[in-house]
ZAMARGU-4260 file (C-alpha; in steps of 0.2 Angstrom, whole numbers, plus 5000, padded with zeros to 4 digits):
<rodrens>
0) 5390/5646/4965 | 5401/5633/4957 | 5394/5615/4958 | 5406/5601/4961 | 5407/5588/4947
5) 5395/5573/4950 | 5410/5561/4950 | 5417/5571/4965 | 5402/5571/4975 | 5400/5552/4972
10) 5418/5550/4978 | 5415/5561/4993 | 5399/5552/4997 | 5408/5534/4995 | 5422/5540/5007
15) 5410/5547/5020 | 5400/5530/5020 | 5416/5520/5022 | 5421/5532/5038 | 5403/5529/5045
20) 5405/5510/5043 | 5422/5510/5053 | 5417/5524/5065 | 5410/5520/5082 | 5391/5516/5082
25) 5380/5524/5095 | 5369/5516/5107 | 5361/5523/5122 | 5370/5512/5135 | 5387/5517/5130
30) 5398/5528/5140 | 5400/5545/5132 | 5387/5539/5119 | 5400/5530/5109 | 5402/5512/5104
35) 5418/5505/5109 | 5426/5489/5102 | 5418/5474/5111 | 5402/5483/5115 | 5387/5471/5112
40) 5378/5472/5095 | 5359/5469/5095 | 5362/5451/5091 | 5377/5447/5103 | 5375/5431/5112
45) 5371/5430/5130 | 5388/5429/5139 | 5396/5443/5128 | 5389/5456/5140 | 5402/5464/5152
50) 5403/5458/5169 | 5400/5466/5186 | 5417/5474/5189 | 5422/5491/5184 | 5440/5489/5177
55) 5457/5498/5178 | 5471/5497/5166 | 5490/5500/5168 | 5506/5498/5158 | 5521/5489/5165
60) 5538/5485/5159 | 5548/5469/5162 | 5565/5464/5157 | 5570/5446/5153 | 5589/5447/5157
65) 5603/5437/5147 | 5593/5429/5134 | 5599/5421/5117 | 5600/5435/5104 | 5594/5424/5090
70) 5595/5438/5077 | 5614/5439/5080 | 5619/5421/5082 | 5625/5419/5064 | 5638/5432/5067
75) 5641/5427/5086 | 5635/5410/5092 | 5635/5416/5110 | 5626/5433/5107 | 5615/5437/5122
80) 5604/5452/5127 | 5591/5459/5140 | 5574/5457/5132 | 5562/5471/5136 | 5544/5467/5136
85) 5530/5480/5138 | 5513/5474/5145 | 5496/5480/5148 | 5486/5474/5163 | 5467/5475/5165
90) 5460/5471/5182 | 5444/5474/5193 | 5445/5491/5200 | 5437/5502/5213 | 5433/5519/5205
95) 5431/5534/5215 | 5417/5547/5213 | 5420/5556/5196 | 5431/5543/5188 | 5425/5537/5171
100) 5427/5520/5164 | 5435/5526/5148 | 5452/5525/5141 | 5462/5531/5125 | 5474/5518/5118
105) 5488/5524/5107 | 5492/5512/5093 | 5500/5511/5076 | 5496/5502/5060 | 5510/5497/5047
110) 5526/5487/5050 | 5542/5493/5055 | 5553/5482/5044 | 5542/5485/5028 | 5546/5501/5019
115) 5529/5499/5010 | 5520/5500/5025 | 5525/5515/5036 | 5520/5517/5054 | 5504/5527/5056
120) 5498/5531/5073 | 5480/5531/5079 | 5470/5530/5094 | 5455/5521/5099 | 5443/5521/5115
125) 5441/5507/5127 | 5430/5504/5144 | 5443/5505/5157 | 5450/5518/5169 | 5468/5521/5168
130) 5479/5518/5184 | 5463/5515/5194 | 5464/5508/5211 | 5462/5489/5212 | 5447/5481/5219
135) 5450/5475/5237 | 5433/5468/5242 | 5430/5453/5231 | 5445/5442/5235 | 5458/5436/5222
140) 5455/5434/5202 | 5463/5421/5190 | 5476/5427/5179 | 5474/5426/5161 | 5490/5429/5149
145) 5487/5435/5131 | 5499/5434/5116 | 5497/5443/5100 | 5502/5437/5082 | 5516/5442/5071
150) 5515/5457/5069 | 5503/5463/5082 | 5503/5472/5099 | 5497/5470/5116 | 5482/5481/5111
155) 5476/5470/5097 | 5462/5461/5107 | 5455/5474/5119 | 5437/5470/5115 | 5442/5453/5124
160) 5454/5458/5138 | 5443/5472/5144 | 5427/5460/5144 | 5436/5446/5154 | 5443/5459/5167
165) 5425/5465/5170 | 5420/5447/5173 | 5434/5445/5187 | 5450/5441/5180 | 5467/5449/5179
170) 5472/5450/5161 | 5490/5454/5155 | 5494/5456/5136 | 5511/5456/5130 | 5521/5466/5118
175) 5533/5453/5111 | 5549/5461/5107 | 5554/5461/5088 | 5536/5455/5084 | 5526/5471/5086
180) 5521/5484/5073 | 5534/5496/5080 | 5548/5484/5081 | 5545/5469/5069 | 5562/5460/5065
185) 5567/5443/5059 | 5555/5429/5061 | 5567/5417/5071 | 5565/5429/5085 | 5546/5426/5086
190) 5549/5407/5084 | 5561/5406/5098 | 5555/5418/5110 | 5536/5417/5110 | 5533/5404/5123
195) 5548/5410/5133 | 5540/5427/5134 | 5524/5419/5139 | 5531/5409/5153 | 5542/5424/5159
200) 5527/5436/5160 | 5516/5423/5168 | 5530/5421/5183 | 5533/5440/5184 | 5514/5442/5186
205) 5513/5428/5199 | 5527/5436/5209 | 5519/5453/5209 | 5503/5446/5215 | 5511/5439/5230
210) 5506/5446/5247 | 5520/5459/5252 | 5526/5463/5235 | 5522/5481/5237 | 5513/5480/5219
215) 5495/5485/5215 | 5494/5467/5211 | 5498/5461/5227 | 5484/5450/5234 | 5473/5453/5218
220) 5477/5439/5207 | 5476/5420/5210 | 5491/5413/5202 | 5485/5395/5206 | 5472/5397/5192
225) 5480/5404/5176 | 5472/5404/5158 | 5482/5407/5142 | 5475/5416/5126 | 5486/5416/5110
230) 5482/5422/5092 | 5491/5415/5077 | 5509/5416/5083 | 5502/5418/5100 | 5492/5402/5098
235) 5510/5394/5093 | 5517/5400/5109 | 5502/5396/5122 | 5500/5378/5115 | 5520/5376/5118
240) 5519/5383/5136 | 5504/5372/5140 | 5512/5355/5134 | 5513/5354/5115 | 5532/5353/5113
245) 5539/5358/5097 | 5544/5342/5086 | 5562/5337/5083 | 5560/5340/5064 | 5555/5358/5068
250) 5571/5361/5079 | 5581/5355/5064 | 5573/5367/5053 | 5575/5381/5065 | 5594/5377/5066
255) 5594/5379/5047 | 5585/5396/5048 | 5596/5403/5062 | 5614/5398/5056 | 5614/5382/5065
260) 5608/5387/5082 | 5600/5374/5093 | 5592/5387/5105 | 5575/5381/5102 | 5578/5363/5107
265) 5574/5369/5126 | 5556/5370/5119 | 5554/5353/5111 | 5546/5338/5116 | 5555/5326/5128
270) 5568/5339/5132 | 5571/5339/5151 | 5571/5358/5152 | 5555/5359/5143 | 5547/5346/5153
275) 5552/5355/5169 | 5545/5371/5163 | 5527/5365/5162 | 5516/5373/5175 | 5503/5365/5183
280) 5494/5381/5187 | 5489/5383/5169 | 5471/5376/5169 | 5464/5383/5152 | 5471/5388/5135
285) 5462/5397/5120 | 5471/5396/5104 | 5465/5407/5090 | 5471/5402/5073 | 5487/5394/5080
290) 5501/5394/5067 | 5513/5380/5064 | 5505/5363/5060 | 5507/5364/5041 | 5525/5368/5044
295) 5530/5354/5055 | 5530/5363/5072 | 5521/5348/5079 | 5519/5330/5075 | 5508/5316/5082
300) 5519/5313/5098 | 5522/5331/5102 | 5503/5335/5102 | 5500/5321/5114 | 5509/5332/5127
305) 5495/5345/5127 | 5484/5340/5142 | 5477/5356/5147 | 5458/5359/5142 | 5459/5369/5125
310) 5447/5379/5115 | 5452/5382/5097 | 5444/5395/5086 | 5447/5395/5067 | 5441/5400/5051
315) 5436/5386/5038 | 5446/5396/5024 | 5462/5401/5034 | 5475/5403/5022 | 5489/5407/5035
320) 5488/5394/5048 | 5478/5381/5037 | 5462/5373/5042 | 5461/5354/5038 | 5479/5351/5039
325) 5483/5365/5051 | 5472/5371/5066 | 5459/5356/5064 | 5474/5344/5063 | 5480/5351/5080
330) 5463/5349/5088 | 5462/5331/5081 | 5479/5326/5086 | 5479/5333/5104 | 5471/5317/5110
335) 5476/5320/5128 | 5467/5336/5131 | 5449/5340/5133 | 5446/5352/5119 | 5434/5361/5108
340) 5435/5368/5090 | 5424/5383/5085 | 5424/5386/5067 | 5418/5401/5058 | 5412/5395/5041
345) 5421/5404/5026 | 5432/5415/5038 | 5450/5416/5035 | 5463/5420/5048 | 5457/5436/5057
350) 5446/5427/5069 | 5453/5436/5084 | 5458/5454/5083 | 5449/5471/5086 | 5439/5478/5070
355) 5448/5488/5058 | 5451/5506/5064 | 5445/5520/5054 | 5462/5525/5049 | 5464/5509/5039
360) 5451/5516/5026 | 5463/5530/5021 | 5464/5531/5002 | 5481/5525/4996 | 5485/5514/5011
365) 5491/5496/5007 | 5475/5484/5006 | 5483/5473/5020 | 5482/5487/5033 | 5463/5484/5032
370) 5464/5466/5030 | 5475/5464/5045 | 5459/5466/5055 | 5445/5462/5043 | 5436/5446/5037
375) 5429/5445/5019 | 5413/5435/5025 | 5410/5441/5043 | 5408/5457/5053 | 5423/5458/5064
380) 5411/5466/5078 | 5400/5450/5077 | 5415/5439/5078 | 5421/5449/5093 | 5404/5446/5102
385) 5404/5427/5099 | 5422/5426/5105 | 5418/5435/5121 | 5403/5423/5124 | 5413/5407/5121
390) 5429/5412/5130 | 5418/5417/5145 | 5410/5400/5145 | 5426/5391/5144 | 5437/5401/5156
395) 5422/5402/5168 | 5421/5383/5168 | 5440/5379/5170 | 5446/5394/5179 | 5431/5397/5191
400) 5422/5380/5191 | 5406/5388/5185 | 5392/5377/5178 | 5392/5383/5160 | 5392/5367/5150
405) 5375/5372/5142 | 5384/5385/5133 | 5398/5373/5127 | 5389/5356/5124 | 5380/5361/5108
410) 5374/5353/5092 | 5389/5352/5080 | 5380/5363/5066 | 5374/5380/5072 | 5362/5381/5057
415) 5352/5366/5063 | 5346/5373/5079 | 5349/5390/5088 | 5363/5387/5100 | 5359/5390/5119
420) 5364/5408/5123 | 5360/5415/5105 | 5345/5425/5100 | 5333/5416/5089 | 5339/5413/5071
425) 5356/5421/5075 | 5368/5406/5077 | 5371/5403/5059 | 5388/5400/5049 | 5397/5391/5063
430) 5402/5373/5069 | 5407/5367/5086 | 5416/5351/5090 | 5420/5343/5107 | 5431/5329/5111
435) 5435/5322/5129 | 5453/5318/5134 | 5458/5301/5129
</rodrens>
């Protein structure tokens, strides 16, 4: 019998090890005996555990009509188009006998406008039931709107969207047109449309939740209690929706990028249309690694417009959004908001997404397919569990009025004393700042 060369055996063993590291872990409590994104690791903090509700998931399609087509305004200053937005909705559900709380999500990696990063389809499992009947016995649930980064998708944070729905929220995540893996286009579209998409979807969901809408959401969601979650460019968007108008300097820079268009002025501080768009139903914001401060998106005056309680999450080595002059500067400057800043020491930008899929380990793929998800100094599953814990505490406090301050009012340095809700010796490598509104 022929024996494989030693180098071949070592290579095959290395590939197998990488696949095992990326593959689902197995724990006894897991449905179908698999470990799904967001499941609790042994050292997961207390509030990361899933809630009491079984959850359903549905895909909806919205169209925001007659919008500025900023990618064509250089050729035609009056270019308009209908903007199609696909969303995923997770909600408390009433499962029937035999229905399993398991779903297969279809995703791609790559970037449609980069020939060096072709689109590669893949699937992954989640803990939800596709098209399940909504719960009808527990009243209404606060609405949470989720916005991904550039590029990304509505499925980028399923570990968090599923977890929140299981705790009694209706959660909607947006595929932002011209900003997803599948349809990435010019960056000016993301700059202009991110906050506009969030507002549009928020209002569409609120309308569908009204009694008599004949939609499954009718009577299910409480549109008077709304939270926003954004990652990277999603953070850029949710902060603007919540009151941090873009600066006049940024509006001028945008005009230079878009052939002289002033379309973004309607999202700038002190603009009448912008001021009228601020929605008092928004009660809480979570901004993961929000992009823009280092590029002049906000200034001292525009940050003062943020008055909604906000929880920032950052990596101390973020080299995309910046830390000291980026995310932390937003936190410092938002003096009129009750605010928190959770920092993962030595993390870079990927403090929000799902872990890397197994497909990202294929030999020959661009390194960035893996580093779109992974962190160099942190286990992404660990970050996911910690995010679940703190977002649960923050949203529970501000959207549901729960007494969860013990999980939020903590010593600044996690290394000095184990934080409340964390297992002994497990709250290392983090910092949590907290400032009251001025």
